[in-house]
DSSP file (Angstrom, degrees, kcal/mol; ACC not computed):
  #  RESIDUE AA STRUCTURE BP1 BP2  ACC     N-H-->O    O-->H-N    N-H-->O    O-->H-N    TCO  KAPPA ALPHA  PHI   PSI    X-CA   Y-CA   Z-CA
    1    1 A M              0   0    0      0, 0.0     0, 0.0     0, 0.0     0, 0.0   0.000 360.0 360.0 360.0 137.1   32.6  -29.7  -43.6
    2    2 A S    >>  -     0   0    0      1,-0.1     4,-1.4     4,-0.0     3,-0.5  -0.430 360.0-117.4 -79.9 155.6   33.6  -26.4  -45.1
    3    3 A P  H 3> S+     0   0    0      0, 0.0     4,-2.2     0, 0.0     5,-0.1   0.794 111.8  62.1 -60.9 -30.0   34.9  -23.5  -43.0
    4    4 A C  H 3> S+     0   0    0      1,-0.2     4,-2.2     2,-0.2     5,-0.2   0.900 101.8  50.0 -64.4 -40.4   31.9  -21.3  -44.0
    5    5 A V  H <> S+     0   0    0     -3,-0.5     4,-2.3     2,-0.2    -1,-0.2   0.908 111.2  48.5 -65.5 -42.5   29.4  -23.7  -42.4
    6    6 A I  H  X S+     0   0    0     -4,-1.4     4,-2.2     1,-0.2    -1,-0.2   0.912 111.2  50.4 -63.7 -42.2   31.3  -23.8  -39.1
    7    7 A E  H  X S+     0   0    0     -4,-2.2     4,-2.0     2,-0.2    -2,-0.2   0.893 110.6  49.2 -64.4 -40.3   31.5  -20.0  -39.1
    8    8 A K  H  X S+     0   0    0     -4,-2.2     4,-2.4     2,-0.2    -2,-0.2   0.920 111.1  49.5 -64.0 -44.7   27.7  -19.6  -39.7
    9    9 A D  H  X S+     0   0    0     -4,-2.3     4,-2.3     1,-0.2    -2,-0.2   0.891 111.1  49.6 -62.9 -39.6   26.9  -22.0  -36.9
   10   10 A S  H  X S+     0   0    0     -4,-2.2     4,-2.4     2,-0.2    -1,-0.2   0.893 110.4  50.4 -65.5 -40.6   29.2  -20.2  -34.5
   11   11 A S  H  X S+     0   0    0     -4,-2.0     4,-2.6     2,-0.2    -2,-0.2   0.912 111.1  48.5 -64.5 -42.9   27.6  -16.8  -35.4
   12   12 A R  H  X S+     0   0    0     -4,-2.4     4,-2.8     2,-0.2    -2,-0.2   0.926 112.1  48.5 -62.8 -44.9   24.1  -18.2  -34.8
   13   13 A A  H  X S+     0   0    0     -4,-2.3     4,-2.6     2,-0.2    -2,-0.2   0.915 112.9  47.7 -62.8 -42.9   25.1  -19.7  -31.5
   14   14 A L  H  X S+     0   0    0     -4,-2.4     4,-2.3     2,-0.2    -1,-0.2   0.912 112.5  49.4 -63.7 -42.9   26.7  -16.5  -30.4
   15   15 A Y  H  X S+     0   0    0     -4,-2.6     4,-2.1     2,-0.2    -2,-0.2   0.911 112.3  48.1 -61.8 -44.3   23.7  -14.5  -31.5
   16   16 A T  H  X S+     0   0    0     -4,-2.8     4,-2.2     2,-0.2    -2,-0.2   0.918 112.0  48.8 -63.5 -45.3   21.3  -16.8  -29.7
   17   17 A V  H  X S+     0   0    0     -4,-2.6     4,-2.1     1,-0.2    -1,-0.2   0.899 109.5  53.4 -62.1 -40.7   23.4  -16.7  -26.5
   18   18 A M  H  X S+     0   0    0     -4,-2.3     4,-2.0     1,-0.2    -1,-0.2   0.929 110.7  45.7 -61.2 -46.4   23.5  -12.9  -26.7
   19   19 A W  H  X S+     0   0    0     -4,-2.1     4,-2.5     1,-0.2    -1,-0.2   0.858 110.3  53.7 -67.1 -35.8   19.7  -12.6  -26.9
   20   20 A L  H  X S+     0   0    0     -4,-2.2     4,-2.4     2,-0.2    -1,-0.2   0.891 108.9  49.5 -64.7 -38.5   19.2  -15.1  -24.1
   21   21 A C  H  X S+     0   0    0     -4,-2.1     4,-2.4     2,-0.2    -2,-0.2   0.909 111.5  48.5 -65.3 -42.2   21.5  -13.0  -21.9
   22   22 A I  H  X S+     0   0    0     -4,-2.0     4,-2.2     2,-0.2    -2,-0.2   0.920 112.5  48.6 -63.7 -43.8   19.5   -9.8  -22.8
   23   23 A L  H  X S+     0   0    0     -4,-2.5     4,-2.2     2,-0.2    -2,-0.2   0.905 111.7  49.2 -63.2 -42.5   16.2  -11.6  -22.0
   24   24 A A  H  X S+     0   0    0     -4,-2.4     4,-2.2     2,-0.2    -2,-0.2   0.909 110.9  49.8 -63.9 -42.5   17.5  -12.9  -18.7
   25   25 A A  H  X S+     0   0    0     -4,-2.4     4,-2.2     1,-0.2    -1,-0.2   0.894 110.3  50.8 -63.0 -40.0   18.8   -9.4  -17.7
   26   26 A W  H  X S+     0   0    0     -4,-2.2     4,-1.8     2,-0.2    -2,-0.2   0.908 109.7  49.8 -64.3 -43.0   15.4   -7.9  -18.6
   27   27 A C  H  X S+     0   0    0     -4,-2.2     4,-2.0     1,-0.2    -2,-0.2   0.901 110.8  49.8 -63.7 -41.1   13.5  -10.5  -16.5
   28   28 A V  H  X S+     0   0    0     -4,-2.2     4,-1.5     1,-0.2    -1,-0.2   0.902 108.6  52.5 -64.2 -40.8   15.8   -9.9  -13.5
   29   29 A S  H  < S+     0   0    0     -4,-2.2     4,-0.3     1,-0.2    -1,-0.2   0.861 109.0  50.6 -65.7 -33.6   15.2   -6.1  -13.8
   30   30 A L  H >< S+     0   0    0     -4,-1.8     3,-0.9     1,-0.2     4,-0.3   0.902 109.6  49.9 -67.7 -40.8   11.4   -6.7  -13.8
   31   31 A S  H 3< S+     0   0    0     -4,-2.0     3,-0.3     1,-0.2    -1,-0.2   0.758 116.9  40.5 -72.9 -22.9   11.6   -8.8  -10.7
   32   32 A T  T 3< S+     0   0    0     -4,-1.5     3,-0.4     1,-0.2     4,-0.4   0.319  88.6  95.2-103.7   7.5   13.7   -6.3   -8.7
   33   33 A A    X>  +     0   0    0     -3,-0.9     4,-1.0    -4,-0.3     3,-0.9   0.678  59.0  88.4 -73.8 -16.7   11.8   -3.2  -10.0
   34   34 A T  H >> S+     0   0    0     -3,-0.3     3,-1.0     1,-0.3     4,-1.0   0.910  93.6  37.1 -49.4 -56.2    9.5   -3.0   -7.0
   35   35 A S  H 34 S+     0   0    0     -3,-0.4    -1,-0.3     1,-0.2    -2,-0.1   0.630 109.4  64.6 -77.4 -11.5   11.7   -0.8   -4.8
   36   36 A D  H <4 S+     0   0    0     -3,-0.9    -1,-0.2    -4,-0.4    -2,-0.2   0.662 100.3  52.1 -81.9 -15.8   13.0    1.2   -7.7
   37   37 A I  H << S-     0   0    0     -3,-1.0     2,-0.3    -4,-1.0    -2,-0.2   0.961 122.3 -41.1 -86.2 -59.2    9.5    2.7   -8.5
   38   38 A F     <  -     0   0    0     -4,-1.0    -1,-0.4   109,-0.0     2,-0.3  -0.968  46.6-138.6-160.0 164.5    8.4    4.1   -5.1
   39   39 A T  E     -A   62   0A   0     23,-2.3    23,-2.5    -2,-0.3     2,-0.5  -0.940  25.0-116.1-126.6 155.9    8.3    3.3   -1.4
   40   40 A C  E     -A   61   0A   0     -2,-0.3     2,-0.4   109,-0.3    21,-0.2  -0.811  31.8-162.1 -90.4 127.6    5.6    3.8    1.1
   41   41 A S  E     +A   60   0A   0     19,-3.1    19,-2.1    -2,-0.5   109,-0.1  -0.912  14.2 168.9-113.4 139.3    6.5    6.2    3.8
   42   42 A V        -     0   0    0     -2,-0.4    17,-0.1    17,-0.2   109,-0.1  -0.926  41.8 -86.2-139.3 161.7    4.8    6.6    7.2
   43   43 A P        -     0   0    0      0, 0.0     4,-0.1     0, 0.0     0, 0.0  -0.387  29.9-134.2 -68.1 151.5    5.5    8.4   10.4
   44   44 A E  S    S+     0   0    0      2,-0.1     0, 0.0   108,-0.1     0, 0.0   0.872  84.9  69.5 -72.8 -37.1    7.8    6.6   12.9
   45   45 A D  S    S-     0   0    0      1,-0.1   108,-0.2   107,-0.0     0, 0.0  -0.457  94.1 -98.7 -83.2 153.8    5.6    7.4   15.9
   46   46 A P        -     0   0    0      0, 0.0     2,-0.5     0, 0.0   108,-0.2  -0.287  37.8-110.9 -63.3 155.3    2.1    5.9   16.5
   47   47 A V  E     -c  154   0B   0    106,-2.9   108,-3.2    -4,-0.1     2,-0.4  -0.797  32.1-152.6 -87.8 128.0   -0.9    8.0   15.6
   48   48 A L  E     +c  155   0B   0     -2,-0.5     2,-0.3   106,-0.2   108,-0.2  -0.873  21.2 166.1-105.1 134.9   -2.8    9.1   18.7
   49   49 A V  E     -c  156   0B   0    106,-2.1   108,-2.9    -2,-0.4     2,-0.2  -0.997  33.1-117.4-147.0 146.4   -6.5    9.8   18.6
   50   50 A R  E >   -c  157   0B   0     -2,-0.3     3,-2.3   106,-0.2    79,-0.3  -0.572  46.8 -88.2 -82.4 147.0   -9.3   10.3   21.2
   51   51 A L  T 3  S+     0   0    0    106,-2.9    79,-0.2     1,-0.3    -1,-0.1  -0.274 114.7  16.5 -51.7 130.1  -12.2    7.9   21.3
   52   52 A G  T 3  S+     0   0    0     77,-2.9    76,-0.4     1,-0.3    -1,-0.3   0.340 106.6 105.4  86.3  -6.8  -15.0    9.0   19.0
   53   53 A H  S <  S-     0   0    0     -3,-2.3    76,-2.4    75,-0.2     2,-0.5  -0.188  78.5 -82.6 -95.1-170.8  -12.7   11.4   17.0
   54   54 A V        -     0   0    0     73,-0.2     2,-0.5    74,-0.2    73,-0.2  -0.831  35.3-153.8-100.0 129.5  -11.2   11.3   13.5
   55   55 A A  E     -H  126   0C   0     71,-3.3    71,-2.8    -2,-0.5     2,-0.6  -0.876   3.6-163.5-101.9 133.1   -7.9    9.4   13.0
   56   56 A T  E     -H  125   0C   0     -2,-0.5    69,-0.2    69,-0.2    67,-0.0  -0.961   3.1-169.2-116.1 112.5   -5.6   10.3   10.2
   57   57 A M  E     -H  124   0C   0     67,-3.1    67,-2.2    -2,-0.6    51,-0.1  -0.842  19.2-142.7-105.7  98.5   -3.0    7.6    9.4
   58   58 A P        +     0   0    0      0, 0.0     2,-0.3     0, 0.0    51,-0.0  -0.295  30.6 159.3 -67.0 139.3   -0.5    9.2    7.0
   59   59 A C        +     0   0    0    -17,-0.1    63,-2.4    -2,-0.0     2,-0.3  -0.905   9.8 170.8-154.2 131.2    1.1    7.2    4.2
   60   60 A W  E     -AB  41 121A   0    -19,-2.1   -19,-3.1    -2,-0.3     2,-0.4  -0.971  32.5-109.1-144.0 156.7    2.7    8.7    1.1
   61   61 A L  E     -A   40   0A   0     59,-2.3   -21,-0.2    -2,-0.3     4,-0.2  -0.704  33.8-126.4 -91.0 135.0    4.8    7.6   -1.9
   62   62 A T  E    S+A   39   0A   0    -23,-2.5   -23,-2.3    -2,-0.4     2,-0.2  -0.995  98.2  31.9-124.1 126.0    8.4    8.5   -2.1
   63   63 A P  S    S-     0   0    0      0, 0.0   -24,-0.1     0, 0.0    -1,-0.1   0.659 118.9 -96.2 -66.5 162.5    9.4    9.8   -4.6
   64   64 A S        +     0   0    0     -2,-0.2     2,-0.4   -26,-0.1    56,-0.2  -0.258  55.7 178.3 -51.9 121.2    6.0   11.6   -5.1
   65   65 A T        -     0   0    0     -4,-0.2     2,-0.4    54,-0.2    -4,-0.2  -0.992  37.0-108.6-133.3 134.6    4.1    9.4   -7.6
   66   66 A N        -     0   0    0     -2,-0.4     3,-0.3    53,-0.2    52,-0.2  -0.496  33.0-174.7 -62.9 119.5    0.6    9.8   -9.0
   67   67 A A    >   +     0   0    0     50,-3.1     3,-1.6    -2,-0.4    51,-0.2   0.322  53.5 103.9-101.0   6.1   -1.4    7.1   -7.3
   68   68 A E  T 3  S+     0   0    0     49,-0.3    22,-0.3     1,-0.3    -1,-0.2   0.837  88.6  39.4 -59.7 -33.3   -4.7    7.6   -9.1
   69   69 A G  T 3  S+     0   0    0     -3,-0.3    -1,-0.3    20,-0.1     2,-0.2   0.314 104.0  89.5 -98.5   8.4   -4.1    4.5  -11.3
   70   70 A L  S <  S-     0   0    0     -3,-1.6     2,-0.5    18,-0.1    20,-0.3  -0.524  81.1-107.9 -99.9 167.6   -2.6    2.3   -8.5
   71   71 A E  E     -D  142   0B   0     71,-2.3    71,-2.3    -2,-0.2     2,-0.5  -0.860  31.6-169.5 -93.4 129.1   -4.2   -0.1   -6.1
   72   72 A V  E     +DE 141  87B   0     15,-2.6    15,-3.4    -2,-0.5     2,-0.5  -0.985   7.6 178.8-119.7 122.5   -4.2    1.3   -2.5
   73   73 A R  E     -DE 140  86B   0     67,-3.1    67,-2.6    -2,-0.5     2,-0.5  -0.986  13.2-168.4-129.9 123.5   -5.2   -1.2    0.2
   74   74 A W  E     +DE 139  85B   0     11,-2.8    10,-2.4    -2,-0.5    11,-1.8  -0.953  26.6 156.6-106.4 127.6   -5.4   -0.5    3.9
   75   75 A Y  E     -D  138   0B   0     63,-1.9    63,-3.5    -2,-0.5     5,-0.1  -0.961  43.5-108.1-147.0 163.1   -5.8   -3.6    6.0
   76   76 A R    >   -     0   0    0      6,-0.3     3,-2.0     3,-0.3    61,-0.2  -0.670  59.5 -80.5 -87.1 148.5   -5.2   -5.1    9.5
   77   77 A P  T 3  S+     0   0    0      0, 0.0    -1,-0.1     0, 0.0    59,-0.0  -0.181 118.5  13.8 -50.9 140.4   -2.3   -7.6    9.7
   78   78 A K  T 3  S+     0   0    0      1,-0.1     3,-0.1    -3,-0.1    -2,-0.0   0.604 110.9  87.5  67.3  15.2   -3.4  -11.1    8.6
   79   79 A D    X   +     0   0    0     -3,-2.0     3,-1.4     1,-0.1    -3,-0.3  -0.136  40.3 136.4-132.9  39.2   -6.5   -9.6    7.0
   80   80 A F  T 3  S+     0   0    0      1,-0.3    -1,-0.1    -5,-0.1    -6,-0.0   0.870  74.4  49.8 -55.0 -43.0   -5.3   -8.7    3.5
   81   81 A D  T 3  S+     0   0    0      1,-0.2    -1,-0.3    -3,-0.1    -2,-0.1   0.534 110.6  51.0 -79.1  -5.6   -8.4  -10.1    1.7
   82   82 A N  S <  S-     0   0    0     -3,-1.4    -6,-0.3    -6,-0.2    -1,-0.2  -0.657  88.2-168.7-128.3  73.7  -10.8   -8.3    4.0
   83   83 A P        -     0   0    0      0, 0.0    15,-2.6     0, 0.0    -8,-0.3  -0.125  35.1-137.6 -74.2 160.1   -9.5   -4.7    3.9
   84   84 A V  S    S-     0   0    0    -10,-2.4     2,-0.3     1,-0.4    -9,-0.2   0.859  98.0  -1.4 -72.3 -41.3  -10.3   -1.6    6.0
   85   85 A L  E     -E   74   0B   0    -11,-1.8   -11,-2.8    12,-0.1     2,-0.4  -0.974  65.7-166.8-151.7 137.5  -10.3    0.4    2.7
   86   86 A L  E     -E   73   0B   0     -2,-0.3     7,-3.4   -13,-0.2     2,-0.6  -0.979   1.7-173.6-130.2 120.2   -9.6   -0.7   -0.9
   87   87 A Y  E     +EF  72  92B   0    -15,-3.4   -15,-2.6    -2,-0.4     2,-0.3  -0.964  27.0 145.9-110.3 118.5   -9.1    1.9   -3.7
   88   88 A S  E >   + F   0  91B   0      3,-2.6     3,-1.3    -2,-0.6   -17,-0.1  -0.990  55.2  21.0-152.3 149.5   -8.8    0.1   -7.1
   89   89 A E  T 3  S-     0   0    0     -2,-0.3    -1,-0.1     1,-0.2   -20,-0.1   0.872 131.5 -59.8  54.3  39.0   -9.8    0.9  -10.7
   90   90 A R  T 3  S+     0   0    0    -20,-0.3     2,-0.3   -22,-0.3    -1,-0.2   0.670 122.2  72.5  66.5  22.6   -9.9    4.6   -9.7
   91   91 A K  E <  S-F   88   0B   0     -3,-1.3    -3,-2.6   -23,-0.0     2,-0.4  -0.989  88.4 -92.3-157.1 161.1  -12.5    4.3   -7.0
   92   92 A I  E     -F   87   0B   0     -2,-0.3     2,-1.1    -5,-0.2    -5,-0.3  -0.627  34.0-142.9 -76.7 130.0  -13.1    3.0   -3.5
   93   93 A Q    >   +     0   0    0     -7,-3.4     3,-0.9    -2,-0.4     4,-0.2  -0.750  24.6 174.4 -97.7  88.4  -14.4   -0.5   -3.6
   94   94 A E  G >   +     0   0    0     -2,-1.1     3,-1.4     1,-0.2    -1,-0.2   0.762  67.9  71.2 -68.6 -26.5  -16.9   -0.6   -0.7
   95   95 A A  G 3  S+     0   0    0      1,-0.3    -1,-0.2     0, 0.0    -2,-0.0   0.785 100.3  45.8 -63.5 -27.7  -18.2   -4.1   -1.4
   96   96 A S  G <  S+     0   0    0     -3,-0.9    -1,-0.3   -10,-0.1    -2,-0.2   0.405  90.7 114.1 -95.7   3.6  -14.9   -5.7   -0.3
   97   97 A Q  S <  S-     0   0    0     -3,-1.4   -13,-0.2    -4,-0.2     5,-0.1  -0.429  77.7-100.1 -80.3 146.0  -14.6   -3.7    2.9
   98   98 A Q    >>  -     0   0    0    -15,-2.6     3,-1.8     1,-0.1     4,-0.6  -0.414  34.5-124.9 -59.1 137.4  -14.8   -5.0    6.5
   99   99 A S  G >4 S+     0   0    0      1,-0.3     3,-0.9     2,-0.2    -1,-0.1   0.825 106.4  61.6 -59.8 -34.6  -18.3   -4.3    7.8
  100  100 A Q  G 34 S+     0   0    0      1,-0.2    -1,-0.3     3,-0.0    -2,-0.1   0.647 107.8  45.4 -68.8 -12.5  -17.1   -2.5   10.9
  101  101 A Y  G X> S+     0   0    0     -3,-1.8     3,-2.4   -18,-0.1     4,-0.8   0.501  79.2 124.2-106.5  -6.7  -15.4    0.1    8.7
  102  102 A V  T << S+     0   0    0     -3,-0.9   -17,-0.0    -4,-0.6    -3,-0.0  -0.336  86.3   6.5 -58.6 128.9  -18.2    0.8    6.2
  103  103 A G  T 34 S+     0   0    0      2,-0.2    -1,-0.3    -2,-0.1    -2,-0.1   0.429 118.7  79.0  79.3   0.0  -19.1    4.5    6.1
  104  104 A R  T <4 S+     0   0    0     -3,-2.4    23,-2.7    22,-0.1     2,-0.3   0.490  80.1  69.3-115.7  -5.9  -16.2    5.4    8.4
  105  105 A T  E  <  +I  126   0C   0     -4,-0.8     2,-0.3    21,-0.2    21,-0.2  -0.843  45.5 146.9-119.3 152.8  -13.2    5.3    6.0
  106  106 A S  E     -I  125   0C   0     19,-1.6    19,-3.0    -2,-0.3     2,-0.6  -0.956  53.3 -86.2-161.7 171.7  -11.9    7.4    3.2
  107  107 A L  E     -I  124   0C   0     -2,-0.3    17,-0.2    17,-0.2     2,-0.1  -0.817  55.6-179.2 -87.0 123.5   -8.6    8.6    1.7
  108  108 A G        -     0   0    0     15,-2.3    15,-0.4    -2,-0.6     2,-0.4  -0.238  28.1 -94.1-108.3-164.0   -7.6   11.7    3.5
  109  109 A L        -     0   0    0      1,-0.1     3,-0.1    13,-0.1     4,-0.0  -0.963  12.6-150.9-118.7 134.2   -4.7   14.2    3.4
  110  110 A R  S    S+     0   0    0     -2,-0.4     2,-0.3     1,-0.2    -1,-0.1   0.784  88.1   6.7 -74.6 -24.7   -1.6   13.9    5.5
  111  111 A E  S >  S-     0   0    0     -3,-0.1     3,-1.9     1,-0.1    -1,-0.2  -0.977  81.2-106.6-151.2 160.2   -1.3   17.7    5.4
  112  112 A V  T 3  S+     0   0    0     -2,-0.3    -1,-0.1     1,-0.3    -2,-0.0   0.815 117.7  51.6 -58.4 -34.4   -3.4   20.6    4.1
  113  113 A T  T 3  S+     0   0    0      2,-0.0    -1,-0.3    -3,-0.0    -3,-0.0   0.437  82.9 123.5 -85.6   1.2   -1.1   21.2    1.2
  114  114 A S    <   -     0   0    0     -3,-1.9     3,-0.1     1,-0.1     6,-0.1  -0.259  59.4-143.5 -62.2 148.5   -1.1   17.6    0.1
  115  115 A E    >   -     0   0    0      1,-0.3     3,-0.9     2,-0.1     4,-0.3   0.246  34.6-138.8 -95.5  11.8   -2.2   16.9   -3.5
  116  116 A G  G > > -     0   0    0      1,-0.2     5,-2.6     2,-0.2     3,-1.0  -0.337  69.1 -12.2  65.8-147.2   -4.0   13.7   -2.5
  117  117 A L  G > 5S+     0   0    0      1,-0.3   -50,-3.1     3,-0.2     3,-1.6   0.852 134.7  61.4 -57.0 -37.4   -3.7   10.8   -4.8
  118  118 A K  G < 5S+     0   0    0     -3,-0.9    -1,-0.3     1,-0.3    -2,-0.2   0.853 109.7  42.0 -57.7 -35.1   -2.1   12.9   -7.6
  119  119 A G  G < 5S-     0   0    0     -3,-1.0    -1,-0.3    -4,-0.3    -2,-0.2   0.304 125.1-100.1 -95.8   8.2    0.8   13.8   -5.2
  120  120 A G  T < 5S+     0   0    0     -3,-1.6   -59,-2.3    -4,-0.3     2,-0.7   0.648  73.3 145.6  84.8  15.6    1.1   10.2   -3.9
  121  121 A D  B   < +B   60   0A   0     -5,-2.6    -1,-0.3   -61,-0.2   -61,-0.2  -0.797  14.2 166.4 -90.0 114.6   -0.8   10.8   -0.6
  122  122 A V        +     0   0    0    -63,-2.4   -62,-0.2    -2,-0.7    -1,-0.1  -0.140  18.3 161.4-119.1  34.9   -2.6    7.6    0.2
  123  123 A T        -     0   0    0    -15,-0.4   -15,-2.3   -64,-0.2     2,-0.5  -0.257  35.4-130.8 -61.1 139.2   -3.5    8.6    3.8
  124  124 A L  E     -HI  57 107C   0    -67,-2.2   -67,-3.1   -17,-0.2     2,-0.5  -0.816  16.5-161.2 -94.4 130.0   -6.3    6.7    5.6
  125  125 A K  E     -HI  56 106C   0    -19,-3.0   -19,-1.6    -2,-0.5     2,-0.5  -0.958   8.1-174.8-111.7 126.1   -9.0    8.7    7.4
  126  126 A L  E     -HI  55 105C   0    -71,-2.8   -71,-3.3    -2,-0.5     3,-0.3  -0.978   7.8-158.8-125.9 118.3  -11.1    6.9   10.0
  127  127 A V        +     0   0    0    -23,-2.7   -73,-0.2    -2,-0.5   -74,-0.1  -0.564  67.0  20.2 -97.4 160.7  -14.0    8.7   11.6
  128  128 A N  S    S-     0   0    0    -76,-0.4    -1,-0.2    -2,-0.2   -74,-0.2   0.932  85.0-149.3  50.6  57.1  -15.8    7.9   14.9
  129  129 A V        -     0   0    0    -76,-2.4   -77,-2.9    -3,-0.3     2,-0.2  -0.276  14.8-165.7 -62.5 135.9  -12.8    5.9   16.3
  130  130 A T    >   -     0   0    0    -79,-0.2     3,-1.0   -78,-0.1     4,-0.3  -0.662  36.6-103.4-113.6 171.5  -13.7    3.0   18.7
  131  131 A L  G >  S+     0   0    0      1,-0.2     3,-1.4    -2,-0.2    25,-0.1   0.846 119.7  62.4 -64.1 -33.5  -11.5    1.0   21.0
  132  132 A R  G 3  S+     0   0    0      1,-0.3    -1,-0.2     3,-0.0    -3,-0.0   0.713  92.7  66.5 -63.6 -20.3  -11.6   -1.9   18.6
  133  133 A D  G <  S+     0   0    0     -3,-1.0    -1,-0.3     2,-0.0    -2,-0.2   0.677  75.7 109.2 -76.9 -16.4   -9.9    0.3   16.0
  134  134 A Q    <   +     0   0    0     -3,-1.4     2,-0.3    -4,-0.3    21,-0.2  -0.317  57.0  53.3 -62.7 140.9   -6.7    0.4   18.1
  135  135 A G  E    S- G   0 154B   0     19,-2.2    19,-3.1     2,-0.0     2,-0.3  -0.880  88.7 -21.1 135.7-164.5   -3.7   -1.5   16.6
  136  136 A E  E     - G   0 153B   0     -2,-0.3     2,-0.4    17,-0.2    17,-0.2  -0.591  44.6-170.0 -87.9 140.6   -1.7   -1.9   13.5
  137  137 A Y  E     - G   0 152B   0     15,-2.9    15,-2.9    -2,-0.3     2,-0.5  -0.990  12.9-144.2-127.0 137.5   -2.8   -0.9   10.0
  138  138 A V  E     -DG  75 151B   0    -63,-3.5   -63,-1.9    -2,-0.4     2,-0.6  -0.898   2.5-152.5-107.4 128.1   -0.9   -1.8    6.8
  139  139 A C  E     -DG  74 150B   0     11,-3.4    11,-1.6    -2,-0.5     2,-0.5  -0.887  19.7-176.5 -95.8 118.4   -0.7    0.6    3.9
  140  140 A Y  E     +DG  73 149B   0    -67,-2.6   -67,-3.1    -2,-0.6     2,-0.4  -0.975   6.6 180.0-122.4 124.6   -0.2   -1.4    0.7
  141  141 A V  E     -DG  72 148B   0      7,-2.6     7,-2.2    -2,-0.5     2,-0.4  -0.992   7.0-177.8-127.6 128.4    0.3    0.2   -2.7
  142  142 A S  E     +DG  71 147B   0    -71,-2.3   -71,-2.3    -2,-0.4     5,-0.3  -0.948  10.4 179.2-130.0 149.0    0.7   -1.8   -5.9
  143  143 A S  E >   - G   0 146B   0      3,-3.3     3,-1.0    -2,-0.4   -73,-0.1  -0.694  53.2 -89.2-126.3-178.0    1.3   -1.0   -9.6
  144  144 A N  T 3  S+     0   0    0     -2,-0.2     3,-0.1     1,-0.2   -74,-0.0   0.546 127.5  52.1 -73.5  -3.6    1.8   -3.3  -12.5
  145  145 A Q  T 3  S-     0   0    0      1,-0.3     2,-0.3  -112,-0.1    -1,-0.2   0.452 123.9 -61.4-109.7  -3.7    5.5   -3.3  -11.7
  146  146 A G  E <   - G   0 143B   0     -3,-1.0    -3,-3.3  -113,-0.1    -1,-0.3  -0.962  49.3-101.5 153.5-169.2    5.4   -4.3   -8.0
  147  147 A Y  E     - G   0 142B   0     -2,-0.3     2,-0.3    -5,-0.3    -5,-0.2  -0.962  14.5-158.8-148.3 163.3    4.2   -3.2   -4.6
  148  148 A E  E     - G   0 141B   0     -7,-2.2    -7,-2.6    -2,-0.3     2,-0.3  -0.976   8.9-164.7-141.3 152.9    5.3   -1.7   -1.3
  149  149 A T  E     + G   0 140B   0     -2,-0.3     2,-0.3    -9,-0.2  -109,-0.3  -0.946   8.7 176.2-136.1 158.6    3.9   -1.7    2.2
  150  150 A A  E     - G   0 139B   0    -11,-1.6   -11,-3.4    -2,-0.3     2,-0.4  -0.961  22.2-129.8-155.4 153.1    4.4    0.2    5.5
  151  151 A S  E     - G   0 138B   0     -2,-0.3     2,-0.4   -13,-0.2   -13,-0.2  -0.867  13.1-168.0-115.3 143.7    2.7    0.0    8.9
  152  152 A V  E     - G   0 137B   0    -15,-2.9   -15,-2.9    -2,-0.4     2,-0.5  -0.976  14.4-144.1-123.5 138.1    1.1    2.6   11.1
  153  153 A F  E     - G   0 136B   0     -2,-0.4  -106,-2.9   -17,-0.2     2,-0.5  -0.906  10.6-153.1-106.0 130.9    0.1    1.9   14.7
  154  154 A L  E     -cG  47 135B   0    -19,-3.1   -19,-2.2    -2,-0.5     2,-0.5  -0.902   6.3-166.3-105.9 122.4   -3.1    3.6   16.0
  155  155 A N  E     -c   48   0B   0   -108,-3.2  -106,-2.1    -2,-0.5     2,-0.5  -0.936   8.1-155.2-105.7 126.4   -3.4    4.4   19.8
  156  156 A V  E     -c   49   0B   0     -2,-0.5     2,-0.3  -108,-0.2  -106,-0.2  -0.892  14.6-176.0-103.8 126.4   -6.9    5.3   21.0
  157  157 A T  E     +c   50   0B   0   -108,-2.9  -106,-2.9    -2,-0.5     2,-0.3  -0.820  18.9 117.3-118.1 159.5   -7.1    7.4   24.2
  158  158 A G        -     0   0    0     -2,-0.3     2,-0.4  -108,-0.2  -106,-0.0  -0.904  58.8 -71.6 163.1 172.0  -10.1    8.5   26.2
  159  159 A E        -     0   0    0     -2,-0.3     2,-0.5  -108,-0.1    -2,-0.0  -0.711  37.4-152.7 -91.2 139.3  -11.9    8.5   29.4
  160  160 A F        -     0   0    0     -2,-0.4     2,-0.6     2,-0.0    -2,-0.0  -0.954   5.5-162.0-115.1 126.0  -13.7    5.3   30.4
  161  161 A I        -     0   0    0     -2,-0.5     2,-0.5     2,-0.0    -2,-0.0  -0.924   6.0-154.4-110.1 123.4  -16.7    5.6   32.7
  162  162 A Q        -     0   0    0     -2,-0.6     2,-0.4     2,-0.0    -2,-0.0  -0.830  14.2-132.7 -98.5 132.8  -17.9    2.5   34.5
  163  163 A A        -     0   0    0     -2,-0.5     2,-0.5     1,-0.0    -2,-0.0  -0.693  17.9-149.2 -83.4 132.0  -21.5    2.3   35.5
  164  164 A K        -     0   0    0     -2,-0.4     2,-0.6     2,-0.0    -1,-0.0  -0.869   7.0-139.0-103.4 132.9  -22.0    1.1   39.1
  165  165 A H        -     0   0    0     -2,-0.5     2,-0.6     2,-0.0    -2,-0.0  -0.792  14.2-145.5 -91.2 126.2  -25.1   -0.9   39.9
  166  166 A I        -     0   0    0     -2,-0.6     2,-0.4     2,-0.0    -2,-0.0  -0.809  10.0-145.6 -94.7 123.5  -26.6    0.1   43.2
  167  167 A Q              0   0    0     -2,-0.6    -2,-0.0     1,-0.1     0, 0.0  -0.714 360.0 360.0 -88.7 138.2  -28.1   -2.7   45.1
  168  168 A E              0   0    0     -2,-0.4    -1,-0.1     0, 0.0    -2,-0.0   0.416 360.0 360.0 -96.4 360.0  -31.2   -1.9   47.2
């Protein structure tokens, strides 16, 4: 075998190995990209609301990222497929919502100066709060490059009046 043939084969093998390394590095960067895009931020303390009032459960993207083209899903733990609120394809998808939340949820603002979805504010607004609403809510935001979650705990407070039956 002539030296030229050996040199060509070595060059091809080196070229192939180089491209395989680049492809592997690219795949690894895609799989770890989730936390590099944004994170979901929520307050550390539980959200307190009076029975029958409006609960605002803040969740926002850090760094500030336009969420208009992302999927935003608020759900109760272990109930991912039956969400409290689902924003997808640039609108709220009411058909997939848990029946007890229909007509009571929307995307709200965590503060008056918030820019809403454009500014990465994906806050859940829940009106006419009931005792059943108390508990943990998960804020899930996904893009085509990954997803992030954070949890908010809702405490419902209020006065409870027990009716007494008078026996005659």
